[in-house]
N, CA, C and O atoms as a printed pandas DataFrame, in Angstrom:
     atom_number atom_name residue_name chain_id  residue_number  x_coord  y_coord  z_coord
0              1         N          MET        A               1    8.081  -77.995   -4.084
1              2        CA          MET        A               1    9.230  -77.331   -4.603
2              3         C          MET        A               1    9.071  -75.823   -4.393
3              4         O          MET        A               1    8.008  -75.257   -4.649
4              5         N          ILE        A               2   10.120  -75.200   -3.934
5              6        CA          ILE        A               2   10.105  -73.768   -3.640
6              7         C          ILE        A               2   10.836  -73.048   -4.753
7              8         O          ILE        A               2   11.956  -73.384   -5.139
8              9         N          LYS        A               3   10.139  -72.040   -5.245
9             10        CA          LYS        A               3   10.705  -71.246   -6.313
10            11         C          LYS        A               3   11.297  -69.969   -5.734
11            12         O          LYS        A               3   10.667  -69.311   -4.906
12            13         N          LYS        A               4   12.468  -69.626   -6.152
13            14        CA          LYS        A               4   13.111  -68.418   -5.660
14            15         C          LYS        A               4   12.795  -67.272   -6.630
15            16         O          LYS        A               4   12.973  -67.388   -7.843
16            17         N          ILE        A               5   12.307  -66.137   -6.039
17            18        CA          ILE        A               5   11.973  -64.967   -6.846
18            19         C          ILE        A               5   13.130  -63.993   -6.761
19            20         O          ILE        A               5   13.588  -63.639   -5.675
20            21         N          HIS        A               6   13.586  -63.575   -7.899
21            22        CA          HIS        A               6   14.692  -62.625   -7.948
22            23         C          HIS        A               6   14.145  -61.201   -7.961
23            24         O          HIS        A               6   13.240  -60.871   -8.728
24            25         N          SER        A               7   14.700  -60.390   -7.119
25            26        CA          SER        A               7   14.301  -58.989   -7.062
26            27         C          SER        A               7   15.310  -58.169   -7.856
27            28         O          SER        A               7   16.521  -58.298   -7.679
28            29         N          HIS        A               8   14.784  -57.331   -8.729
29            30        CA          HIS        A               8   15.650  -56.500   -9.560
30            31         C          HIS        A               8   15.957  -55.156   -8.912
31            32         O          HIS        A               8   16.750  -54.387   -9.456
32            33         N          SER        A               9   15.356  -54.852   -7.772
33            34        CA          SER        A               9   15.548  -53.541   -7.155
34            35         C          SER        A               9   16.970  -53.371   -6.639
35            36         O          SER        A               9   17.438  -52.236   -6.551
36            37         N          HIS        A              10   17.666  -54.419   -6.300
37            38        CA          HIS        A              10   19.032  -54.296   -5.797
38            39         C          HIS        A              10   20.059  -54.314   -6.913
39            40         O          HIS        A              10   21.241  -54.060   -6.681
40            41         N          SER        A              11   19.620  -54.607   -8.104
41            42        CA          SER        A              11   20.582  -54.684   -9.182
42            43         C          SER        A              11   20.927  -53.308   -9.771
43            44         O          SER        A              11   21.967  -53.175  -10.416
44            45         N          ARG        A              12   20.067  -52.257   -9.565
45            46        CA          ARG        A              12   20.392  -50.918  -10.053
46            47         C          ARG        A              12   20.617  -49.991   -8.860
47            48         O          ARG        A              12   20.061  -50.210   -7.784
48            49         N          PRO        A              13   21.437  -48.952   -9.057
49            50        CA          PRO        A              13   21.637  -47.999   -7.965
50            51         C          PRO        A              13   20.361  -47.170   -7.748
51            52         O          PRO        A              13   19.598  -46.912   -8.679
52            53         N          LEU        A              14   20.160  -46.766   -6.499
53            54        CA          LEU        A              14   18.973  -45.974   -6.179
54            55         C          LEU        A              14   19.099  -44.581   -6.786
55            56         O          LEU        A              14   20.165  -43.967   -6.744
56            57         N          ALA        A              15   18.005  -44.094   -7.346
57            58        CA          ALA        A              15   17.988  -42.739   -7.911
58            59         C          ALA        A              15   17.881  -41.722   -6.779
59            60         O          ALA        A              15   17.193  -41.954   -5.785
60            61         N          ARG        A              16   18.557  -40.618   -6.938
61            62        CA          ARG        A              16   18.524  -39.575   -5.909
62            63         C          ARG        A              16   17.153  -38.896   -5.924
63            64         O          ARG        A              16   16.625  -38.553   -6.983
64            65         N          GLN        A              17   16.594  -38.711   -4.739
65            66        CA          GLN        A              17   15.285  -38.070   -4.653
66            67         C          GLN        A              17   15.435  -36.579   -4.883
67            68         O          GLN        A              17   16.427  -35.973   -4.477
68            69         N          ARG        A              18   14.450  -35.998   -5.532
69            70        CA          ARG        A              18   14.443  -34.563   -5.788
70            71         C          ARG        A              18   13.183  -33.973   -5.189
71            72         O          ARG        A              18   12.161  -34.643   -5.047
72            73         N          GLY        A              19   13.286  -32.683   -4.838
73            74        CA          GLY        A              19   12.125  -32.007   -4.276
74            75         C          GLY        A              19   12.555  -31.066   -3.173
75            76         O          GLY        A              19   13.743  -30.882   -2.910
76            77         N          VAL        A              20   11.574  -30.484   -2.542
77            78        CA          VAL        A              20   11.812  -29.511   -1.498
78            79         C          VAL        A              20   11.594  -30.193   -0.157
79            80         O          VAL        A              20   10.607  -30.900    0.046
80            81         N          SER        A              21   12.529  -29.970    0.747
81            82        CA          SER        A              21   12.371  -30.572    2.065
82            83         C          SER        A              21   11.279  -29.832    2.830
83            84         O          SER        A              21   10.914  -28.708    2.486
84            85         N          PHE        A              22   10.779  -30.464    3.845
85            86        CA          PHE        A              22    9.700  -29.897    4.646
86            87         C          PHE        A              22   10.140  -28.605    5.322
87            88         O          PHE        A              22    9.358  -27.657    5.404
88            89         N          LEU        A              23   11.367  -28.550    5.804
89            90        CA          LEU        A              23   11.873  -27.360    6.473
90            91         C          LEU        A              23   11.961  -26.175    5.511
91            92         O          LEU        A              23   11.595  -25.056    5.871
92            93         N          VAL        A              24   12.440  -26.414    4.304
93            94        CA          VAL        A              24   12.523  -25.349    3.306
94            95         C          VAL        A              24   11.118  -24.873    2.942
95            96         O          VAL        A              24   10.904  -23.677    2.745
96            97         N          LEU        A              25   10.178  -25.779    2.853
97            98        CA          LEU        A              25    8.798  -25.430    2.551
98            99         C          LEU        A              25    8.203  -24.544    3.646
99           100         O          LEU        A              25    7.486  -23.591    3.342
100          101         N          ILE        A              26    8.487  -24.841    4.898
101          102        CA          ILE        A              26    7.995  -24.027    6.012
102          103         C          ILE        A              26    8.612  -22.631    5.960
103          104         O          ILE        A              26    7.918  -21.643    6.196
104          105         N          VAL        A              27    9.904  -22.538    5.656
105          106        CA          VAL        A              27   10.571  -21.235    5.558
106          107         C          VAL        A              27    9.963  -20.412    4.421
107          108         O          VAL        A              27    9.737  -19.212    4.580
108          109         N          ILE        A              28    9.702  -21.034    3.300
109          110        CA          ILE        A              28    9.092  -20.329    2.167
110          111         C          ILE        A              28    7.701  -19.828    2.540
111          112         O          ILE        A              28    7.365  -18.680    2.249
112          113         N          PHE        A              29    6.890  -20.664    3.178
113          114        CA          PHE        A              29    5.548  -20.236    3.582
114          115         C          PHE        A              29    5.605  -19.126    4.623
115          116         O          PHE        A              29    4.761  -18.230    4.608
116          117         N          ALA        A              30    6.581  -19.164    5.525
117          118        CA          ALA        A              30    6.727  -18.109    6.533
118          119         C          ALA        A              30    7.083  -16.788    5.865
119          120         O          ALA        A              30    6.561  -15.743    6.254
120          121         N          MET        A              31    7.957  -16.814    4.870
121          122        CA          MET        A              31    8.329  -15.591    4.158
122          123         C          MET        A              31    7.143  -15.033    3.382
123          124         O          MET        A              31    6.933  -13.820    3.364
124          125         N          ILE        A              32    6.373  -15.891    2.749
125          126        CA          ILE        A              32    5.179  -15.452    2.023
126          127         C          ILE        A              32    4.166  -14.841    2.998
127          128         O          ILE        A              32    3.531  -13.833    2.687
128          129         N          ALA        A              33    4.018  -15.452    4.167
129          130        CA          ALA        A              33    3.098  -14.931    5.180
130          131         C          ALA        A              33    3.554  -13.558    5.673
131          132         O          ALA        A              33    2.722  -12.671    5.866
132          133         N          MET        A              34    4.859  -13.367    5.879
133          134        CA          MET        A              34    5.386  -12.069    6.324
134          135         C          MET        A              34    5.108  -10.988    5.275
135          136         O          MET        A              34    4.653   -9.894    5.610
136          137         N          VAL        A              35    5.380  -11.295    4.026
137          138        CA          VAL        A              35    5.136  -10.324    2.954
138          139         C          VAL        A              35    3.637  -10.013    2.871
139          140         O          VAL        A              35    3.254   -8.858    2.687
140          141         N          GLY        A              36    2.807  -11.018    3.003
141          142        CA          GLY        A              36    1.358  -10.812    2.985
142          143         C          GLY        A              36    0.889   -9.955    4.145
143          144         O          GLY        A              36    0.032   -9.087    3.974
144          145         N          LEU        A              37    1.447  -10.192    5.331
145          146        CA          LEU        A              37    1.078   -9.418    6.512
146          147         C          LEU        A              37    1.467   -7.953    6.349
147          148         O          LEU        A              37    0.673   -7.063    6.653
148          149         N          VAL        A              38    2.674   -7.701    5.875
149          150        CA          VAL        A              38    3.111   -6.326    5.648
150          151         C          VAL        A              38    2.228   -5.674    4.579
151          152         O          VAL        A              38    1.847   -4.511    4.711
152          153         N          GLY        A              39    1.912   -6.411    3.541
153          154        CA          GLY        A              39    1.035   -5.887    2.490
154          155         C          GLY        A              39   -0.339   -5.508    3.022
155          156         O          GLY        A              39   -0.885   -4.467    2.656
156          157         N          LEU        A              40   -0.898   -6.346    3.881
157          158        CA          LEU        A              40   -2.201   -6.038    4.462
158          159         C          LEU        A              40   -2.149   -4.845    5.405
159          160         O          LEU        A              40   -3.130   -4.114    5.540
160          161         N          LYS        A              41   -1.009   -4.647    6.058
161          162        CA          LYS        A              41   -0.894   -3.512    6.974
162          163         C          LYS        A              41   -0.714   -2.188    6.230
163          164         O          LYS        A              41   -1.182   -1.154    6.707
164          165         N          ILE        A              42   -0.049   -2.196    5.077
165          166        CA          ILE        A              42    0.160   -0.941    4.349
166          167         C          ILE        A              42   -0.966   -0.629    3.367
167          168         O          ILE        A              42   -1.055    0.496    2.875
168          169         N          LEU        A              43   -1.817   -1.590    3.077
169          170        CA          LEU        A              43   -2.903   -1.381    2.119
170          171         C          LEU        A              43   -3.806   -0.211    2.497
171          172         O          LEU        A              43   -4.111    0.592    1.615
172          173         N          PRO        A              44   -4.258   -0.055    3.748
173          174        CA          PRO        A              44   -5.124    1.090    4.071
174          175         C          PRO        A              44   -4.452    2.444    3.833
175          176         O          PRO        A              44   -5.121    3.397    3.435
176          177         N          ALA        A              45   -3.158    2.543    4.067
177          178        CA          ALA        A              45   -2.449    3.803    3.833
178          179         C          ALA        A              45   -2.466    4.166    2.348
179          180         O          ALA        A              45   -2.671    5.326    1.991
180          181         N          TYR        A              46   -2.252    3.178    1.491
181          182        CA          TYR        A              46   -2.272    3.453    0.059
182          183         C          TYR        A              46   -3.683    3.698   -0.454
183          184         O          TYR        A              46   -3.865    4.480   -1.387
184          185         N          LEU        A              47   -4.680    3.053    0.127
185          186        CA          LEU        A              47   -6.063    3.335   -0.265
186          187         C          LEU        A              47   -6.429    4.771    0.093
187          188         O          LEU        A              47   -7.098    5.457   -0.680
188          189         N          ASP        A              48   -5.986    5.229    1.278
189          190        CA          ASP        A              48   -6.191    6.626    1.663
190          191         C          ASP        A              48   -5.490    7.563    0.681
191          192         O          ASP        A              48   -6.063    8.569    0.263
192          193         N          ALA        A              49   -4.260    7.234    0.316
193          194        CA          ALA        A              49   -3.503    8.081   -0.608
194          195         C          ALA        A              49   -4.189    8.163   -1.971
195          196         O          ALA        A              49   -4.243    9.236   -2.572
196          197         N          PHE        A              50   -4.712    7.041   -2.462
197          198        CA          PHE        A              50   -5.419    7.063   -3.749
198          199         C          PHE        A              50   -6.693    7.896   -3.648
199          200         O          PHE        A              50   -7.066    8.579   -4.602
200          201         N          SER        A              51   -7.358    7.843   -2.502
201          202        CA          SER        A              51   -8.556    8.664   -2.299
202          203         C          SER        A              51   -8.194   10.149   -2.272
203          204         O          SER        A              51   -8.895   10.965   -2.870
204          205         N          VAL        A              52   -7.110   10.505   -1.586
205          206        CA          VAL        A              52   -6.669   11.904   -1.546
206          207         C          VAL        A              52   -6.306   12.376   -2.949
207          208         O          VAL        A              52   -6.642   13.494   -3.338
208          209         N          LYS        A              53   -5.625   11.532   -3.700
209          210        CA          LYS        A              53   -5.258   11.895   -5.078
210          211         C          LYS        A              53   -6.511   12.135   -5.922
211          212         O          LYS        A              53   -6.554   13.067   -6.726
212          213         N          LYS        A              54   -7.529   11.294   -5.736
213          214        CA          LYS        A              54   -8.786   11.450   -6.468
214          215         C          LYS        A              54   -9.482   12.753   -6.057
215          216         O          LYS        A              54  -10.020   13.464   -6.906
216          217         N          ILE        A              55   -9.471   13.063   -4.760
217          218        CA          ILE        A              55  -10.084   14.297   -4.268
218          219         C          ILE        A              55   -9.378   15.511   -4.859
219          220         O          ILE        A              55  -10.029   16.447   -5.324
220          221         N          LEU        A              56   -8.042   15.497   -4.840
221          222        CA          LEU        A              56   -7.287   16.630   -5.377
222          223         C          LEU        A              56   -7.509   16.792   -6.879
223          224         O          LEU        A              56   -7.573   17.912   -7.386
224          225         N          ALA        A              57   -7.627   15.673   -7.584
225          226        CA          ALA        A              57   -7.881   15.743   -9.028
226          227         C          ALA        A              57   -9.255   16.360   -9.303
227          228         O          ALA        A              57   -9.405   17.158  -10.229
228          229         N          SER        A              58  -10.250   15.992   -8.505
229          230        CA          SER        A              58  -11.582   16.574   -8.713
230          231         C          SER        A              58  -11.612   18.034   -8.271
231          232         O          SER        A              58  -12.332   18.840   -8.860
232          233         N          MET        A              59  -10.833   18.388   -7.236
233          234        CA          MET        A              59  -10.768   19.780   -6.799
234          235         C          MET        A              59  -10.057   20.652   -7.827
235          236         O          MET        A              59  -10.385   21.830   -7.968
236          237         N          ALA        A              60   -9.098   20.095   -8.540
237          238        CA          ALA        A              60   -8.341   20.868   -9.530
238          239         C          ALA        A              60   -9.251   21.390  -10.630
239          240         O          ALA        A              60   -9.018   22.471  -11.171
240          241         N          SER        A              61  -10.278   20.633  -10.962
241          242        CA          SER        A              61  -11.206   21.073  -12.000
242          243         C          SER        A              61  -12.407   21.808  -11.412
243          244         O          SER        A              61  -13.235   22.338  -12.153
244          245         N          GLY        A              62  -12.505   21.842  -10.093
245          246        CA          GLY        A              62  -13.621   22.510   -9.436
246          247         C          GLY        A              62  -13.424   24.006   -9.318
247          248         O          GLY        A              62  -12.323   24.529   -9.489
248          249         N          GLU        A              63  -14.518   24.675   -9.024
249          250        CA          GLU        A              63  -14.501   26.134   -8.939
250          251         C          GLU        A              63  -13.831   26.647   -7.673
251          252         O          GLU        A              63  -13.290   27.753   -7.669
252          253         N          GLU        A              64  -13.857   25.857   -6.593
253          254        CA          GLU        A              64  -13.291   26.346   -5.329
254          255         C          GLU        A              64  -11.790   26.587   -5.421
255          256         O          GLU        A              64  -11.277   27.491   -4.762
256          257         N          VAL        A              65  -11.077   25.805   -6.217
257          258        CA          VAL        A              65   -9.634   26.011   -6.361
258          259         C          VAL        A              65   -9.357   27.206   -7.263
259          260         O          VAL        A              65   -8.383   27.932   -7.061
260          261         N          LYS        A              66  -10.207   27.407   -8.250
261          262        CA          LYS        A              66   -9.979   28.502   -9.184
262          263         C          LYS        A              66  -10.275   29.860   -8.558
263          264         O          LYS        A              66   -9.546   30.825   -8.793
264          265         N          SER        A              67  -11.340   29.941   -7.761
265          266        CA          SER        A              67  -11.710   31.265   -7.251
266          267         C          SER        A              67  -12.076   31.278   -5.767
267          268         O          SER        A              67  -12.499   32.312   -5.250
268          269         N          GLY        A              68  -11.925   30.167   -5.087
269          270        CA          GLY        A              68  -12.327   30.094   -3.692
270          271         C          GLY        A              68  -11.268   30.618   -2.736
271          272         O          GLY        A              68  -10.102   30.783   -3.095
272          273         N          THR        A              69  -11.704   30.874   -1.516
273          274        CA          THR        A              69  -10.775   31.292   -0.477
274          275         C          THR        A              69  -10.091   30.065    0.117
275          276         O          THR        A              69  -10.464   28.928   -0.172
276          277         N          VAL        A              70   -9.095   30.312    0.942
277          278        CA          VAL        A              70   -8.376   29.215    1.588
278          279         C          VAL        A              70   -9.337   28.397    2.451
279          280         O          VAL        A              70   -9.280   27.167    2.445
280          281         N          LYS        A              71  -10.217   29.069    3.189
281          282        CA          LYS        A              71  -11.180   28.370    4.041
282          283         C          LYS        A              71  -12.138   27.525    3.202
283          284         O          LYS        A              71  -12.453   26.397    3.583
284          285         N          GLU        A              72  -12.603   28.046    2.078
285          286        CA          GLU        A              72  -13.511   27.297    1.206
286          287         C          GLU        A              72  -12.816   26.054    0.636
287          288         O          GLU        A              72  -13.428   24.993    0.512
288          289         N          ILE        A              73  -11.540   26.197    0.295
289          290        CA          ILE        A              73  -10.779   25.055   -0.238
290          291         C          ILE        A              73  -10.616   23.990    0.840
291          292         O          ILE        A              73  -10.811   22.804    0.575
292          293         N          ARG        A              74  -10.263   24.401    2.042
293          294        CA          ARG        A              74  -10.097   23.441    3.146
294          295         C          ARG        A              74  -11.422   22.755    3.480
295          296         O          ARG        A              74  -11.459   21.544    3.696
296          297         N          ASP        A              75  -12.512   23.534    3.521
297          298        CA          ASP        A              75  -13.829   22.959    3.817
298          299         C          ASP        A              75  -14.259   21.984    2.724
299          300         O          ASP        A              75  -14.829   20.932    3.014
300          301         N          SER        A              76  -13.988   22.333    1.483
301          302        CA          SER        A              76  -14.322   21.444    0.363
302          303         C          SER        A              76  -13.561   20.123    0.478
303          304         O          SER        A              76  -14.121   19.047    0.270
304          305         N          PHE        A              77  -12.266   20.229    0.814
305          306        CA          PHE        A              77  -11.470   19.008    0.985
306          307         C          PHE        A              77  -12.031   18.152    2.126
307          308         O          PHE        A              77  -12.158   16.936    1.987
308          309         N          ASP        A              78  -12.364   18.791    3.252
309          310        CA          ASP        A              78  -12.900   18.044    4.396
310          311         C          ASP        A              78  -14.207   17.339    4.047
311          312         O          ASP        A              78  -14.416   16.193    4.447
312          313         N          ARG        A              79  -15.085   18.008    3.308
313          314        CA          ARG        A              79  -16.358   17.369    2.896
314          315         C          ARG        A              79  -16.087   16.149    2.022
315          316         O          ARG        A              79  -16.666   15.083    2.231
316          317         N          ARG        A              80  -15.211   16.312    1.051
317          318        CA          ARG        A              80  -14.901   15.194    0.142
318          319         C          ARG        A              80  -14.179   14.069    0.868
319          320         O          ARG        A              80  -14.428   12.893    0.602
320          321         N          ALA        A              81  -13.279   14.428    1.792
321          322        CA          ALA        A              81  -12.547   13.410    2.558
322          323         C          ALA        A              81  -13.492   12.651    3.474
323          324         O          ALA        A              81  -13.317   11.452    3.692
324          325         N          ASN        A              82  -14.490   13.336    4.010
325          326        CA          ASN        A              82  -15.481   12.679    4.853
326          327         C          ASN        A              82  -16.298   11.669    4.046
327          328         O          ASN        A              82  -16.597   10.579    4.535
328          329         N          ILE        A              83  -16.651   12.021    2.838
329          330        CA          ILE        A              83  -17.410   11.113    1.968
330          331         C          ILE        A              83  -16.579    9.883    1.623
331          332         O          ILE        A              83  -17.090    8.763    1.632
332          333         N          ASP        A              84  -15.276   10.092    1.314
333          334        CA          ASP        A              84  -14.393    8.980    0.933
334          335         C          ASP        A              84  -13.741    8.293    2.131
335          336         O          ASP        A              84  -12.923    7.389    1.960
336          337         N          ASN        A              85  -14.102    8.720    3.348
337          338        CA          ASN        A              85  -13.594    8.110    4.584
338          339         C          ASN        A              85  -12.064    8.182    4.670
339          340         O          ASN        A              85  -11.403    7.202    5.016
340          341         N          VAL        A              86  -11.519    9.356    4.350
341          342        CA          VAL        A              86  -10.075    9.591    4.448
342          343         C          VAL        A              86   -9.772   10.083    5.856
343          344         O          VAL        A              86  -10.333   11.084    6.301
344          345         N          ASN        A              87   -8.893    9.388    6.554
345          346        CA          ASN        A              87   -8.558    9.750    7.927
346          347         C          ASN        A              87   -7.123   10.222    8.100
347          348         O          ASN        A              87   -6.761   10.694    9.178
348          349         N          SER        A              88   -6.310   10.107    7.079
349          350        CA          SER        A              88   -4.881   10.379    7.224
350          351         C          SER        A              88   -4.527   11.859    7.138
351          352         O          SER        A              88   -3.482   12.263    7.650
352          353         N          ILE        A              89   -5.354   12.668    6.516
353          354        CA          ILE        A              89   -5.057   14.091    6.355
354          355         C          ILE        A              89   -6.367   14.871    6.388
355          356         O          ILE        A              89   -7.412   14.384    5.957
356          357         N          LYS        A              90   -6.284   16.081    6.906
357          358        CA          LYS        A              90   -7.460   16.947    7.009
358          359         C          LYS        A              90   -7.220   18.229    6.226
359          360         O          LYS        A              90   -6.093   18.518    5.823
360          361         N          GLY        A              91   -8.268   18.985    6.016
361          362        CA          GLY        A              91   -8.158   20.244    5.284
362          363         C          GLY        A              91   -7.198   21.216    5.926
363          364         O          GLY        A              91   -6.534   21.988    5.234
364          365         N          SER        A              92   -7.118   21.186    7.250
365          366        CA          SER        A              92   -6.207   22.095    7.949
366          367         C          SER        A              92   -4.739   21.734    7.714
367          368         O          SER        A              92   -3.859   22.556    7.970
368          369         N          ASP        A              93   -4.457   20.518    7.230
369          370        CA          ASP        A              93   -3.085   20.082    6.955
370          371         C          ASP        A              93   -2.620   20.461    5.547
371          372         O          ASP        A              93   -1.440   20.317    5.226
372          373         N          LEU        A              94   -3.530   20.940    4.713
373          374        CA          LEU        A              94   -3.191   21.254    3.325
374          375         C          LEU        A              94   -2.356   22.519    3.244
375          376         O          LEU        A              94   -2.535   23.453    4.025
376          377         N          GLU        A              95   -1.442   22.531    2.287
377          378        CA          GLU        A              95   -0.655   23.739    1.984
378          379         C          GLU        A              95   -1.244   24.339    0.717
379          380         O          GLU        A              95   -1.279   23.693   -0.331
380          381         N          ILE        A              96   -1.702   25.569    0.821
381          382        CA          ILE        A              96   -2.384   26.207   -0.304
382          383         C          ILE        A              96   -1.585   27.439   -0.713
383          384         O          ILE        A              96   -1.347   28.336    0.095
384          385         N          THR        A              97   -1.173   27.469   -1.987
385          386        CA          THR        A              97   -0.421   28.604   -2.527
386          387         C          THR        A              97   -1.086   29.062   -3.817
387          388         O          THR        A              97   -1.960   28.379   -4.352
388          389         N          LYS        A              98   -0.668   30.216   -4.310
389          390        CA          LYS        A              98   -1.195   30.739   -5.583
390          391         C          LYS        A              98   -0.113   30.692   -6.642
391          392         O          LYS        A              98    1.014   31.134   -6.415
392          393         N          GLU        A              99   -0.458   30.156   -7.796
393          394        CA          GLU        A              99    0.423   30.149   -8.961
394          395         C          GLU        A              99   -0.406   30.510  -10.179
395          396         O          GLU        A              99   -1.425   29.874  -10.445
396          397         N          ASN        A             100    0.011   31.506  -10.910
397          398        CA          ASN        A             100   -0.699   31.956  -12.117
398          399         C          ASN        A             100   -2.168   32.262  -11.831
399          400         O          ASN        A             100   -3.053   31.842  -12.577
400          401         N          ASN        A             101   -2.419   32.995  -10.749
401          402        CA          ASN        A             101   -3.773   33.376  -10.339
402          403         C          ASN        A             101   -4.690   32.187  -10.062
403          404         O          ASN        A             101   -5.911   32.316  -10.140
404          405         N          GLU        A             102   -4.122   31.056   -9.746
405          406        CA          GLU        A             102   -4.922   29.877   -9.387
406          407         C          GLU        A             102   -4.295   29.226   -8.166
407          408         O          GLU        A             102   -3.072   29.151   -8.043
408          409         N          ALA        A             103   -5.142   28.760   -7.275
409          410        CA          ALA        A             103   -4.645   28.119   -6.057
410          411         C          ALA        A             103   -4.093   26.738   -6.384
411          412         O          ALA        A             103   -4.657   26.000   -7.192
412          413         N          VAL        A             104   -2.982   26.406   -5.743
413          414        CA          VAL        A             104   -2.402   25.064   -5.844
414          415         C          VAL        A             104   -2.481   24.453   -4.454
415          416         O          VAL        A             104   -1.956   25.005   -3.487
416          417         N          VAL        A             105   -3.135   23.319   -4.369
417          418        CA          VAL        A             105   -3.339   22.640   -3.091
418          419         C          VAL        A             105   -2.370   21.466   -3.020
419          420         O          VAL        A             105   -2.355   20.606   -3.900
420          421         N          VAL        A             106   -1.558   21.440   -1.959
421          422        CA          VAL        A             106   -0.577   20.370   -1.769
422          423         C          VAL        A             106   -0.950   19.601   -0.503
423          424         O          VAL        A             106   -1.131   20.178    0.569
424          425         N          ALA        A             107   -1.057   18.300   -0.659
425          426        CA          ALA        A             107   -1.293   17.415    0.488
426          427         C          ALA        A             107   -0.024   16.601    0.697
427          428         O          ALA        A             107    0.367   15.808   -0.160
428          429         N          ALA        A             108    0.613   16.805    1.840
429          430        CA          ALA        A             108    1.836   16.073    2.164
430          431         C          ALA        A             108    1.719   15.579    3.597
431          432         O          ALA        A             108    1.440   16.359    4.509
432          433         N          TRP        A             109    1.930   14.290    3.793
433          434        CA          TRP        A             109    1.845   13.728    5.136
434          435         C          TRP        A             109    2.681   12.463    5.220
435          436         O          TRP        A             109    3.035   11.851    4.212
436          437         N          THR        A             110    2.982   12.096    6.449
437          438        CA          THR        A             110    3.730   10.867    6.710
438          439         C          THR        A             110    2.810    9.900    7.436
439          440         O          THR        A             110    2.207   10.238    8.454
440          441         N          GLN        A             111    2.715    8.719    6.909
441          442        CA          GLN        A             111    1.880    7.673    7.515
442          443         C          GLN        A             111    2.784    6.744    8.325
443          444         O          GLN        A             111    3.759    6.206    7.799
444          445         N          ARG        A             112    2.462    6.561    9.593
445          446        CA          ARG        A             112    3.209    5.657   10.479
446          447         C          ARG        A             112    2.427    4.347   10.593
447          448         O          ARG        A             112    1.258    4.339   10.979
448          449         N          ILE        A             113    3.091    3.246   10.253
449          450        CA          ILE        A             113    2.447    1.934   10.310
450          451         C          ILE        A             113    3.276    1.033   11.210
451          452         O          ILE        A             113    4.444    0.764   10.930
452          453         N          SER        A             114    2.669    0.572   12.285
453          454        CA          SER        A             114    3.351   -0.330   13.205
454          455         C          SER        A             114    3.319   -1.736   12.616
455          456         O          SER        A             114    2.256   -2.343   12.489
456          457         N          LEU        A             115    4.494   -2.243   12.260
457          458        CA          LEU        A             115    4.565   -3.576   11.665
458          459         C          LEU        A             115    4.612   -4.658   12.737
459          460         O          LEU        A             115    3.757   -5.542   12.783
460          461         N          PHE        A             116    5.606   -4.575   13.581
461          462        CA          PHE        A             116    5.801   -5.534   14.662
462          463         C          PHE        A             116    6.271   -4.750   15.872
463          464         O          PHE        A             116    6.445   -3.534   15.787
464          465         N          THR        A             117    6.476   -5.412   16.982
465          466        CA          THR        A             117    6.985   -4.736   18.166
466          467         C          THR        A             117    8.310   -4.050   17.839
467          468         O          THR        A             117    9.238   -4.686   17.339
468          469         N          ASN        A             118    8.392   -2.763   18.120
469          470        CA          ASN        A             118    9.587   -1.941   17.893
470          471         C          ASN        A             118    9.937   -1.721   16.427
471          472         O          ASN        A             118   11.035   -1.245   16.137
472          473         N          TYR        A             119    9.062   -2.043   15.505
473          474        CA          TYR        A             119    9.313   -1.811   14.078
474          475         C          TYR        A             119    8.151   -1.020   13.496
475          476         O          TYR        A             119    7.009   -1.478   13.481
476          477         N          THR        A             120    8.472    0.186   13.015
477          478        CA          THR        A             120    7.461    1.059   12.437
478          479         C          THR        A             120    7.893    1.441   11.029
479          480         O          THR        A             120    9.052    1.783   10.795
480          481         N          LEU        A             121    6.967    1.381   10.110
481          482        CA          LEU        A             121    7.211    1.771    8.728
482          483         C          LEU        A             121    6.675    3.183    8.533
483          484         O          LEU        A             121    5.530    3.462    8.887
484          485         N          LEU        A             122    7.484    4.072    7.977
485          486        CA          LEU        A             122    7.073    5.440    7.682
486          487         C          LEU        A             122    6.967    5.593    6.172
487          488         O          LEU        A             122    7.906    5.282    5.438
488          489         N          ILE        A             123    5.818    6.073    5.717
489          490        CA          ILE        A             123    5.612    6.294    4.287
490          491         C          ILE        A             123    5.271    7.770    4.099
491          492         O          ILE        A             123    4.326    8.275    4.703
492          493         N          ASP        A             124    6.043    8.457    3.261
493          494        CA          ASP        A             124    5.785    9.866    2.957
494          495         C          ASP        A             124    4.957    9.961    1.689
495          496         O          ASP        A             124    5.321    9.404    0.654
496          497         N          PHE        A             125    3.841   10.671    1.779
497          498        CA          PHE        A             125    2.985   10.927    0.624
498          499         C          PHE        A             125    3.034   12.409    0.319
499          500         O          PHE        A             125    3.059   13.234    1.232
500          501         N          ASN        A             126    3.048   12.752   -0.954
501          502        CA          ASN        A             126    3.071   14.148   -1.384
502          503         C          ASN        A             126    2.376   14.243   -2.740
503          504         O          ASN        A             126    2.848   13.677   -3.727
504          505         N          MET        A             127    1.263   14.955   -2.783
505          506        CA          MET        A             127    0.526   15.120   -4.032
506          507         C          MET        A             127   -0.113   16.493   -4.060
507          508         O          MET        A             127   -0.300   17.121   -3.018
508          509         N          SER        A             128   -0.449   16.958   -5.255
509          510        CA          SER        A             128   -0.998   18.303   -5.366
510          511         C          SER        A             128   -1.986   18.381   -6.517
511          512         O          SER        A             128   -2.087   17.476   -7.346
512          513         N          THR        A             129   -2.728   19.517   -6.542
513          514        CA          THR        A             129   -3.686   19.718   -7.633
514          515         C          THR        A             129   -2.976   20.013   -8.948
515          516         O          THR        A             129   -3.590   19.913  -10.010
516          517         N          SER        A             130   -1.691   20.376   -8.899
517          518        CA          SER        A             130   -0.950   20.657  -10.132
518          519         C          SER        A             130   -0.344   19.402  -10.745
519          520         O          SER        A             130    0.228   19.464  -11.834
520          521         N          ASP        A             131   -0.461   18.243  -10.054
521          522        CA          ASP        A             131    0.040   16.982  -10.608
522          523         C          ASP        A             131   -0.812   16.584  -11.797
523          524         O          ASP        A             131   -2.042   16.607  -11.742
524          525         N          LYS        A             132   -0.149   16.228  -12.847
525          526        CA          LYS        A             132   -0.882   15.800  -14.055
526          527         C          LYS        A             132   -0.652   14.355  -14.323
527          528         O          LYS        A             132   -1.183   13.815  -15.293
């Protein structure tokens, strides 16, 4: 005797599947990769900028800014930049002025970062010893 087995899977409607399709997942990963790549390319520029800011902050409390000549200030910056491996700006690029009988050192430069073929990112940095 043969017994017939009833399947209940056809008696209810199929539930709609939910989730992310493979194509959408690839697009999301590609966008994350692009943002990561751009982040990795601009990171050295910002590390240089943070180093310059640290150098200027230490120079602001140093004696060379208070009573040094322009050449002494530039040489001091170059020595400190050499120690911190700063390549984006040199002492000769600094703008040095006098305010209230004290020198104010301004470092301003534009960093060019090649992102992709024919696409370049320009970042303007501007900081000084008078920044608090």
